[in-house]
N, C-alpha and C positions, 0 to 999 in steps of 0.2 A: 540764592545769592542775596535777595532782599532781606531774608531773615537773618543771614550772617551779618549784614550791615546793621540791622536793628539791634542785634545782640551786642555788637560793638558799641553802639551809641548808648543804649539803655542798660546794658549788662544782662547776663543770662538769667538772673533772678527775676527781672521784670518781664522776661519773655517766656515764662512758663505758660505753655499753651493748653487750653482745654477746647474740646469740640462740643459745641452747643447747638441747640435748636432755638432759633430766635424768631419771635413773632413780629411781623412788620404790618402795620396798618396801611390799608390802601384807600386813600381818600378819592372819591369820585369814580371808583371802579365797580364792576359788577359784583365782585366778591369783596368782602370787607377786610380780609387779611390773608397773609400767607405765612407759612413757617419755612425758614431756610436754614441750611447748615452753615455754620460759621466756625472758624478757628479764632479764638480770642484770648488775649492776655490783658494785663493791666495797662499796657502801653500800645496795643495794636489790635486790629481785627482783620481777618482775611475772609474773602468771599470769592466764589467762582461764578462768573457770569452764566455758566451753563446751568446753574441751580436756580436762577432767578425767574425763569418762565415768562420772560417778556416784561417784567415789572422792575427793570433796572433803575428807572428814574426814582421810584418810590424808595427802593432799598438804599441806593447810594445817597439820596437826600437825607435819609434817617441817620446814616453814618457820618455824613459831612457836617450837618448842623449840630453844633455843640450847645446844648441847653444852658451850660454854665458860662457861655460867652456873652457879656453885656452887649446889646445891640447898639451899633453906632459909636462904640468906644474902642480906642486903641488898646491892644492887649500885649503885654510883654510875654513873649514865648520862650520857654526854656524846657529842659528835659522833664520837669515836674508836671507841666500842663500840656505837653505836646503828645499827640496820639497819632499813630500811623494807620492808614487805611490801605490795605493791599488788595488790589483787584486783579485776580487771575483771569487769563483768557480775555484781556481787555480789548484785543483787536476784533472781538465779536460785538462790540458796542455798535448799536444802530446809529444812523445819522441823526435821528431825532433825539436819542439819548445823549449823544455828544453835544448837540446844541444846548440841551437842558443843563448838562454838566458845565459847559462853558459859561452859561449864565450864573450858575451857582458859584463857580470858582472865581469869577470876576467880582462878585459882590461879597464873597466870603471874607470875614475879618478874624476868624478864629485861628487856633494853633494846630489844627489837624493837618497832616501832610499825606498826600495821596500818591501811591505808587501804582502805576499802570504796568502790569506784567504782561508782555505780549511777545509774539514771534515776528510780527510785522508792524512796525511803527508807522508805516505809510498809511495804514488804515485808520489812523487817529489824527488825520490832517486838521480837523476842526479844533481840537484842543491842544495840538502839538506845540503851538507857539507859546503856550503857558508852561510847558514842561521842559525839564532838562533831560536830554536823552543820553542814556548810558548803554552802550553796546557791550554785550557779554560774549567774548570769544569762547568757543567750545574748549574743554579741557584737553590737553595733549595726553597721549598714552602714558608718558612718563609721570605726568602730574597725577593721573588716575592711579597708577601703581603706587605712588608715594602715599596717597590717601588710603588705599586698601591696606598697605603695610602698616600704616599708623593705626588703623582700626584693629587690625589683627594683633598688634602689639598691646593695645589697650585692653583687648578681650582675651589676651593670653592664648591666641590661636597661632599655630605654626603654619604660616602661609608660604609655600615655596615661591621664590621670585619668578620663575618661569610660568607658574600657574597664574600669578597676579598679572603678568604681561598678557597671557592669553585672555583673561577676563577683560582686561582693558581694551584689547584689540576687538573682541567680540561686541563690546558695548558701543562701538562706533562713536567715541568721544562723548558719550552720555554718562556722566558721573553717577547720577541716580540709578541708572540701569546697571552699572558696574557694581555698585554696592548691593543692589537687589540680587544680582547673580551670585555675588560672593556669599551673601547670607543663605540663599537657597541651596547652593552647592555644599556649603558647610553643614546645613541641617540634614541634607540628604546623605552625605558620605564624609565623615570625619573620623580618622585622620586623612588629611589631604595627600594626594599623590600627584606627581607631575603631569601624568597623562590622563587624569580622570575627566569624565564628562562635565561640562560646564552647564548648569541649569540657568534659565532666564529669570526664574521667580514667578513666571506667569503660568506654569504648568498646572498648578492647582486651580486657578481661575478657569482655564480651558476645560479641565476635567469636570468642573461644576456645570459649565455650559453644556457639555455632552450629556451629563446626567439629566439636566433640565429638558433637553431635546427629546430624550427617550421617554421621560415621565409624562410629558404633555405636548401634544401637537394642536395648537390653536392659534388664531390670529393674535390674541393677547400675548401668548408665549413667544410668537414670532417677533412681535414688537420689542419685547424685553431682550430677546437674544440678539437682535440687531443692535440694540443699545450697548450691550456688553461687548460685542465684536467691535463696534465703533470706538469704544473706550480703549480697547487693546491697540487699535491702529493709531489712535491719538497719542498713545504712549510709545509710539515708534516700534511696536512689536511687528516683526516681519510677517506679512500676510502668508508667505509660504510656510513659515513656522506655525502660524495659527492653524492653518487648515491641515497640515500634516499631523500636528499633535491632536487636533480635534478628531481626525479620522481614527487615529489609534485609540483614543479614549472612547469613541463611539463603539468601536469593535468589542470593547470589554463588556458592553451591555447587549450584544447581539449574538444570535446563533450563527453557526458556520455558514449557512446559506446566505444570510443577510450580510455577513462579513465579506463574502465573495462579491456580492452585488455592490457593496460600498467600495471595495478595492477597484472594481471595474469603473464605477462612476468617477472615482478620484483619478484613475489613470486617464480616462477620457477627458476629464477637465484639464489635466496637465498637458495632454497632447494638443488640445485646442489652444491652450495658452501659448505653447511653443510654436504652433503654426502661425499664430497672430504675430509673434515676435519676428519669425523668419520672413513673413510677408512684409512687415514694416521695414525690415532691413533691406 
């Protein structure tokens, strides 16, 4: 949504985005610098707080401070000298980082505009009074169908209306997930049929996790796998889908005896989960 707004303001030519590795100097820290992943264009920069490793203050200050802005002088801001800073997962900002940002924003006189992209604005109480809050309602199924059919028309893909409706319903009002499912299902089996299976687009990621599990069992690998599973959950992928798909992918790398043991473990896990639900009810 933020990028759609910025494209409308600056034009699509100005928002041609590249992914880069940016070096940030860390003054007064134990390490002298860190490299972070950013998405950047001539008019904006995007960063995810999850990638900043606790150095939010240094990174955000480097983006906010404009070296071309004369200190203590009023600046006329327009589209030519205004740059957008998009902070994803902003509700993860620590209290200390928010106080520091508040100080920066109150004294800042440049033309950069900051967009805090978050799911819970109440966690940004310290800087909230300086911001204009825009609440985004989830897309309806009909709106998602309209977008899917528009994409299909642009790509010359014959998308049955009923299949588009099923993809929309399965996405649970998540437009990005609907588009991902549409693309994955199209790559898997085209031409489309009304009753064909709908993929989520995460099947390949889970298959790689299964392969990694079989290839190496170590504390380091466990840490990496946990991070990948956490990423799936953060993208609203159903835990039931994750583990059922992971089970099937693991079985592809195991012999018959191990497959039977895995099925038994999975069944036992499901029975325990159902028992907890019944007890809670």
